[in-house]
C-alpha positions in Angstrom: 0.0 0.0 0.0 1.2 3.5 -0.8 -0.1 6.5 1.2 0.5 10.1 0.1 -0.6 13.4 1.4 -1.5 15.7 -1.5 -1.2 19.5 -1.5 -3.9 21.2 0.5 -3.6 19.6 3.9 -5.0 21.9 6.6 -3.4 20.2 9.5 -6.6 19.4 11.3 -5.4 16.2 12.9 -8.3 14.0 11.9 -6.0 11.4 10.3 -3.8 11.4 13.3 -6.8 10.7 15.6 -7.6 7.6 13.5 -4.1 6.3 13.1 -1.4 8.0 15.1 1.1 5.2 14.2 1.2 6.3 10.6 0.1 10.0 10.5 1.7 12.8 12.3 0.6 16.4 12.0 3.2 19.1 12.3 2.3 22.0 10.1 0.8 19.5 7.7 0.4 15.8 7.9 3.4 13.5 7.3 3.3 9.7 6.7 5.5 7.2 8.5 5.8 4.7 5.7 7.5 2.1 8.0 4.3 1.8 9.9 1.8 1.2 7.0 1.9 -2.6 7.2 -0.7 -3.8 9.7 -2.6 -0.4 9.7 -4.3 -0.6 6.4 -7.8 -0.5 7.7 -7.3 2.5 9.9 -5.4 4.3 7.1 -8.5 3.9 4.9 -10.7 5.2 7.7 -8.4 8.2 8.1 -8.5 8.9 4.4 -12.3 8.8 4.5 -12.4 11.1 7.4 -10.1 13.7 5.9 -12.2 16.9 5.5 -10.2 18.1 2.5 -9.7 14.6 0.9 -5.9 14.9 0.5 -4.9 11.4 1.7 -4.2 9.3 -1.4 -4.2 5.5 -0.8 -3.1 3.1 -3.5 -3.4 -0.7 -3.0 
C-alpha cells in the first residue's frame, strides 16, 4: 500500500486521531511509511475522514 498526502492539507489532525502510528501532524500531515503494514484499515478510515480529501491511498 502507498499512502501520500496531496497538497492542501489543513493540519486538522483527523488522520492522526484515526491512526497516530502512521500519521503525524506538524504544520501539515506526514506519513511514517515504515508503519503502514498492519494499519491498512485505519489508514483507509483516516483517508475517508479527511475533510479536504488529500490522503491518497493506493493498494
